[in-house]
N, C-alpha and C positions, 0 to 999 in steps of 0.2 A: 570379698575375701571371707573365708570361713572362720568360725570361732577358733578352730584348731590352729589355723595359720596365724591368726592374730596373736594367740598365746605364744606360739613359737617365736614370732617376730619380737614380741615383748621380752621373752627370755633371752633372745640373742642380744638385744639392746643392753640389758642388765649385765649379761656376761661380758660383752665388749668393754663396758665400763670397768668391770672387775679386772680384765686383762690390762687395761691402761694403768690402773692403780698398781698392779704387780710390776709392770715394766718400769713405771716411775720409781717405785721402791728399789728395784734392782739397780737402776741407773744411779739413784742417789747413794746407794750403798757402795757402788763400784767406782765413784768419782775419785775418791782418795784412798790410797794405800796407807796403812798404819804400820809403823815399825816400832817395836819396843826394845829398849836396850838398858843395860846396867852401867852405872857410872864407872868410867875407866876403860870401857870397851871401845874398839874401833868400829865405826858404822859406815856402811856404804849405802847411799841413797840412790836408787835407780831413777833414771829419768822416765817419768810416766807420760811424757808427751807422745802423742800418736804420730810418729814420723813416717814418711813415705820413703820407700827404698830408692825410688828413682829421682828424688829431690836432694840436691846438695845444699844444705842449709848454711847460711853465711855465718851465723853466730849461735853459740849455745851459752845461755846465761842462766845462772842460778840466783834466785832471790829468796829472802826470808820474809814471810808474810805476817803482818800483825793485823788481826781482824778487829775491826772497829765496832761501831762507826767512829771515824771513817776508816776504811780499809787502806793500810799502808804497806808498801813493799820496800825492802832494802836490798840493794844490789850487793852480792857477795863476790862472785867470780864469774868470768866469762872466757869462752874459748873461741878464737877466730879460726874457722875451718880452713881458710886458704893457706895460712902459714903455720897453723898448729900452735899459735902463741896463746898462753894462758895468762890472764891479767886479773889481779885482785882489785876490787873497788877501793877508792880512797877512804880512809877512816875505818876500814875493817881490820881489826886486830887479830881475830881468830884465824888460825891457819886452816886452809882448805886445800884439797887436792882434787882437781877435775880430771877424771880419767878420759882420755881422748877417744879410746876405742869404744867404750860403752856409754860415754857422756854422763856417767854417774858421778856423784859428789861424795868424796871420802872425808869423813870426820874422824880424827884420831883422839883417843882419850876423852870421850864425851862426858859432859856434866849435865846437871839439870838445866842449866842456862841454854843448852843447845836444843832443848825441847821446843817444838813449835811446828809451823807449817812451812814447807819449802816448795818453791815453785821452779820448775824447769821450763825455760822458754826457748823455743827454736825460731830464729829469724829466717824466714824463707826468702828466696830470691824473687825478683819481680815476676808476677804471673802465678805465684803459688801462695798458699795460705800459711800464715804462722801457726805454730802448734805450741800448746803448753799443757802441763800436767802438774798436779800437786800431790805431795806426800807428807804424811804426819809423822813426826819423830817424838816419841815419849821416852824420856830417860828417867829411870828410877834409881834410888840409892841401892835397893836390893829388890830383885824380882821374886816376889812371894809366890807361894803355891797357888793362892787364889788368883793372882794375875796370870799365871801359867794356864790354869784351868779356864780362865776367861778368854784367853787367846784361842784355846781349843774350841771353846763354845762358839767363837766368831767364825771359825772355819766350818764347823758343823752347820751353823746358820746359813752361810753362803751356799753350801752344798744343797741344803734343803730348799732354799729359795730358788736356786736354779732348777732343781728337780720339779718343784711345784709349777714354775713358769713353763717348763717344757710340757708337762701334763696339761696345763691350761690351754696352751697353744694347740695341742692335739685335739682337745675337746672342742675348741673353737672351729677347727677345720671340719670335724665330724658334724657339728651342729650346722655349719654352712651347707654341707652336702645334703643333710636331711631336709633343711629348709628349701633348698633348690628343688629337691625331688617332690616335696609337697606342692610347691607352686606349679611345677610341670604337670603333676597329676591332676590338680584342680583345673588347670587350663584345658587339659585333654578332656576331662569330664564335662566341662562347660561346653566344649565344642561338640562333643557327642550328643549332649542333651539338645542342643540347637538343631542338629541334623535330624534327630529322631522326633522332634516336636511336630505334631500334625498341623496342617494348614487349616485355618478356620474359614468356613463359608465356601464360596465357589473358587475355582482356580484363578489365581492372580498371576499377572506377569510383572516381574520385578526388574526394573531397569534403573540406571544411575541418574538419567536426566529426564526421563519421561514419567509423567504421572498417569498410570494406566488403571483402568477399572477391570471388569471382567472381560473374557474373551469376546463376548458378544458386543461389547462397546468399543468405541474407537479411542485410541490414545490421544490425549490432549497435551 
């Protein structure tokens, strides 16, 4: 392998690690949606579980998550899809409304105590995979100008991150094509060089199983 090919291969290795880091960052940022609200507002939390259209889930359950350690979850409300019955867990005093059509959780007149992580869990039938998604709710007494600008900055950051990821993937594809062409070119040059290489000494007969000397001698 030539020096140029080695350098390209090394560059591709580093570049692939860079792509993995970008994808990991994008996934980490996209795992949880964050919603900001002001005290007294009504808030609808969408279910971020990745449901499949062809699967009829048995239960839709909302939990509130307390990150530890240990990590603890508290059941809030659940919806049975078969009969459309909505049940609130025992001991839950807060009033919730689970919207059957969208599976969203509606909180009216929110306060700072409602802030936290909410988990939407879809119980799948036998043969299918359960799905879940988490969303963060942050309730402030007053939404300041700084917080509004921060939310705008988050949106811009996501757009920039997605754009950079797309460009990086295009560069990866372009680098792969270039590297493939270099390998093919080197292989062709090596083959041509072997064909053009002059034979040394007298004429030799080359066979797969016979050890032959010159034409004047007998193969052994």
